[in-house]
N, C-alpha and C positions, 0 to 999 in steps of 0.2 A: 620524701620530696620527689615530685615528678615534674620534669621539665622546669625546674626552678620554682615550682609552685607547691606550697604546703597543702596537704590534703585537708578536707573539711574536718575529719576526725581529730586532727591535731588542735583544733580550736574548740571542740565541744566539751568544755569543762570549766569549772569556776577558776581554776588556777592554770592559766595558759602562759607558758614560758615564751617570752619574746613578742607577745601580742602588741605591746605599746610601741615597739620598734618596727613592727611589720607595717609596710605601707598600706594605706587605705585602699588603693587599687587592688592589691593582692588579697586583702580581706574580702573585698566585694566579689572578686572572681572566685575565691574559695567558696563563698556562700552560693554562688550561681552555678558551680560545677554540676554537671549532669543534666542541666537544662538544654533544650535544643539551641544550637548555635554556638555553644561554648566549647565544642570539641577541639577546635584548633586555636583557641585563644590562649595566650601565654604572656606573662610579664617579660619574658626574654625579648619579645618584640616591642612591647609597650614602652618599656623604660628608655631604650635608645630614642624612640620617637618623642617621649616626654622631655628628654634632655635637649633635643633640638628645639622644642618649643620654649624651654627655659632660657636657652641661649638667645633666642629672638626677643623674649620678654625683657631680659636684662639690657639688651642693646637699645630697645625702644625706651625703656625707663630712663636710662642714662642720657639718651639723646634728647629727651624732653624734660629732664630734671631742671634745667635752667628756667623753665616756665613757671615752676612752683615758687610762690612767694610766701614764706612763713609769716611775714609781717603784714600780709594783706588783711584788711578788716572785712573779711567775707565769710560768713557763716555757711557751713555745709547745708545743702538742700537735698531733698530726696533724689535729685537728678544731677548733682554736681558735688565735687569733693571739697570745695571751699578752700579753707586754709589747713585742712587735715592731710598731713603727709601720708598717713596710712591709707586714706581713701584714694589719694593720688596713685599710690602703688597698685592698689587693687583695681582701680579704673583702667590703668594701662595693661595690667595683666589680662583682664577679661577682653579688652579691645583686641589684643594680639591673638588670644585664643579663638575668639569668634570670627575675626576678619581674616587672619592670616593662617590659622592652623585648622580651620574647618570644624571647630567644636560648635555644633548647632543643634537645635531642637527639632523635633518632629512637629510641624505645624498642625497636622491632622489630629494629633493626640496630645496637645498642649494641656498639661495639668491632669490629663486623663490617660495614664499609661494602660496599655492592653497587656494584661498578665498572661495572655496566651502568646504574646510576642515578647519573650525575655529580653530581646535587644532594646526594648523601650524602658526596661527597668534596671538592667545591669550595664556596667560601663563598657562591656565588649561591643555594644552598639555604637560607641563613639571611638574606642581605641583601636578596634580592628581595622585593617585597611579597607575592607568592604563595608564598614559601618555606615549607616544612613543617618545617624544622629541619635539624640537621646531626649529625655524629658526631665522634669523636675526631680525625678527619682535618681537619675544618673549624672546629670550635668554638675550639680554641686559636689559630687564625689570627685570628679576630675578636677574641679577648681581647688578643692582642699588639697588634693595630692600635689598639684603644681605649686600652690601657695606654700605648703610646708617645705617643699624642696627648695624654694626661694628663701626660706627662713622666716616666713610670716607666721604669726600665731593665729591660725585660722582653724575653725571647728565646724563640724556639720551640725545643723539645727533642724528640728522638725516642728511643724505646726499641723493643724488638722487638714489632711489632704494635700500636704505640700512639704517640700524640703528646700532649704537654702543654706548659706554658710555665713559665718560671722567672724569678724576680727575681734578677738577678746583678749586684751592685754592690759591688766591693771598696773603693771610696773614699767612698761617701756621695753623696747626691743632694739638691739644693735644688729644691723644688717652687715654681713661681711661677705663680699663677693671677690673672687680672684680674677675672673675674666668676664667682663671688664673689672678693673680694680676699683672697689667701692667699699668704704666703711662709713656707715651712717646710722645715727641713733634716731629711732622713731619714738616720739612721746607716747605715754599711755593713752589708749583709746579703746572704745568698744562701739561697734556698729554692725548692722546687718547688711549683707550684700545680696542683691537679687540679680541673677544673671541667667535665669532659665527661660526667659522669654525674649522679647525684642528689646535689645539695648541693656542698659545697666541702671540699677536704682538702689537707693539706700532707704529702707523703710524702718520705722520704729517697731518695737515689740507689740504695741497696742494695735498697729495696723494688721498684724497677723492673727489677732484674735477674732477678726471679722472677715478676713480674706485669706484664701479663696473660699473658706467655709466658716460659717459662724459657729463659735464654740458653744458646746452644751454645758450644762451644770456639771456633768461628770468630767468633762475635759478640764474645767477649772479646778475641780477638787483633786484630781489625781496628780497634778503638778509636774508632769513629765514633758510637756511641750515647752518650746522656747528655751530649752537648756542646752548649753554647749556640751555635746555628747562626748563621753569617754570612748576609748577603743572598744571596750566590751559592749557598750550601748550601741555603737555603730554596727558591730557584727550582729548583735541581736536584731537590729532593724533590718539588716540585709537578710537574715534568716526568715523573718516574717514575710518579706517580699518573695523569698524563695518558696515559702509555703503557699502563698497566694498563687504563684505561677503554677506550681505542681497541682494545686487544687483545681484551677481552671482547666488545666491540661488533662485532668482525669486521674492523676496518680495521687489518690487520697492518702495512702499509707505514707508515702514520702513527705507529703505536706504535713501530716500530723507529727512526724519526726522533727521537722523543721520548727514547728510551733513549740514543741517540747524543749528543744535545745535552746531556743530563744529565751524561754522562761528560765532556764538554768543560768544564762548569762545576765539576765535582768529580772531577778525574782520579785522585785518590788513594783514592777510596771503593771498596773492594772489593765492597760490596753492589751497586753499579751496574754494575761490570764483570761480576759474576756474572749478574745478571738480563739484561743485554744479550746476553751469550754464550748464555744459556739460550734466550732468545726467538729469537735468530738461528738456532740449531740447529733449534728447532721450526718456524720459518718455512721452512727448507730442506726439512725432512721434509714439511711441508704442500704445498710446491710440487711435490715428487715425487708425492705422492698425487693432487694436482689433475691433473697431466699424465697419470697412469695412468688416472684416472677419465675424462678427456676422450678418451683413446685407446679405452677400452672403449665409451664412448658412441658414438663414430664407427663402431666395428665393429658395434655393435648396430643403428645406423641403416642401415648398408649391408646387413646381413643382412635387416632388415625390408623395405628397398626390393627386394632380390632376391626375397624370398618373395612380395611383392606382384606383381612382374612375372611370376613363374611362375604365380601364381594367375590373373592376367588372361590369360596366354597359353593356359592350359588351358581357360579359359572362352571363348576366341576374342575377347577384348575388349582385346587388346594395342594400345594407342594411343600408347605412349611413343615419342617422337621420339629415335631413336638417332643423334644428330648427332655432329659432330666432338668435342664436349665431353662426350659421354655418359660416365658413370663406372660403368656396369654392368660386370660381370665379362666378359661376352661381348665388349663393345666394347673393353675393355682388352686382352683376349687377341688380338683381331683387329688392334689397332694394334701390339702387340708382334710378331705374325707378319709384319705388313707391313714392319717394319723389318729383318727377316732378309734377308741377301743371297740373291738368286735368280739364275737363269741369264740369258743374253742375251735380249732381247725377240725373240719369234718362234721361239725354239728350243724344243725339247721339254724336258719337265721333267727327263729323264734324259740330256740331251745332255752328252757328255764332251769337247767341244772345249776348247781352252785358254782361250778367252774365258769360257765358262760356269764352268769350274773356278775361274778367278781371281775371277770375280764372286761365287761362293759363299764364297770364303775371305776376301775383304777386307771389313772393316767399313765400309760406306758406304751411302748412300741407295740404295734399290732402283731399277733402271732405268738406272743410270749405269755404264758399262763400267769395270772395275777398272783397266785400263791406259790409260784416257783416250781410247779410240776411241768415237765416237758409236754408240749402239745403233740402227743403221738397217740391220743386216744381215738379209736375208730368210732364211726357213727353208732349210736346205741339208743335203745329205748330207755326211759327213765328208770324202771325197776332193774336192780342188779348191777348198777354202775359201780357200787362199792366193791364188787368182787374183783375188778381190774385194777384197783389202787394198791400198790405194794405196801405190805405191812398193815393193811386195814384189818385183817383177821387175827393179828397177834393179840394174845390176852394181855390185859392191863395188869401189871404187877401190883400185888396187895401191899398196903402199907404195914409196917411192923405193928403188932399189937391188935390187928383187926382180923 
């Protein structure tokens, strides 16, 4: 643990101790560690700030609670809480965060985060003191963190190209606050909360199948959208966002690691399988292109060096040292020629003696006789060469019985 923050490696497994109890802000920052702008971000600063926000939210809710009438015959609408106490609480929570706490979105990149700007995607763009705001990728994460700290049963939810949060409570929830003192039971309820744009809204699930992007047949079949996400699924989604940031920033290896670990946390999510396979294929193509570019660059460099040598040679200013390691074409050709088999030392170039013939035919280092006889024979005419070979005049022993 560093500065109160768990390292990313502590989350990268299927069995993660304490993941359920780890705050969603911490999980989000752990997934974003290493990206530009996260160097000085730490929950040690974020959580005291969040506690101040929570105190203000409790005060405003208690101050306006008298205005809620549970007996009123008013059905909730997409833009009002009606007679839903849970919607009333969420409405005032978002009002305080947006109006009094500075939780705002980037209007220039609304619903279109720039993955080259990690502050648009991860919560440090909102929680840091110098943060300029967030997008639909980061604002719901802050809302969920604050809501859970207040005791609300809220969850992160994804649809195609967008994220929001949901109150999902089939049994009812008892709110217990100490300061101010409040004990209140909230009936079972389930609804979506949209707070990543201008104002607050409550849309149905069917609305998100068409907005902000129309679902495809694959989106309908894989069945992962519009589900209240578990802590593992939340972290997997953050890792996919981490991978997209690193990919756009040019660090493809770190991006592929993020996709891989996201698949370990959510192995059944077809979206993550697809993006991992797609990026892996693009990386392979990129590697091939890089190797080809490097080969072309090396050839161009060699051609440039040869042209420079020819120019200097023509000007009489050739001063290049053609040593044993020289890589010019002339030196390479000379070394290749030197490795070709030649005749016996001291013999003429067209000598046809058996030693020279074998020397030319056998692949071996030049200057060494092909048949193992030291190359110390003087120049000689063809007749009488056998007289200088040691042992050549010794009689051949007769076989027994002959």
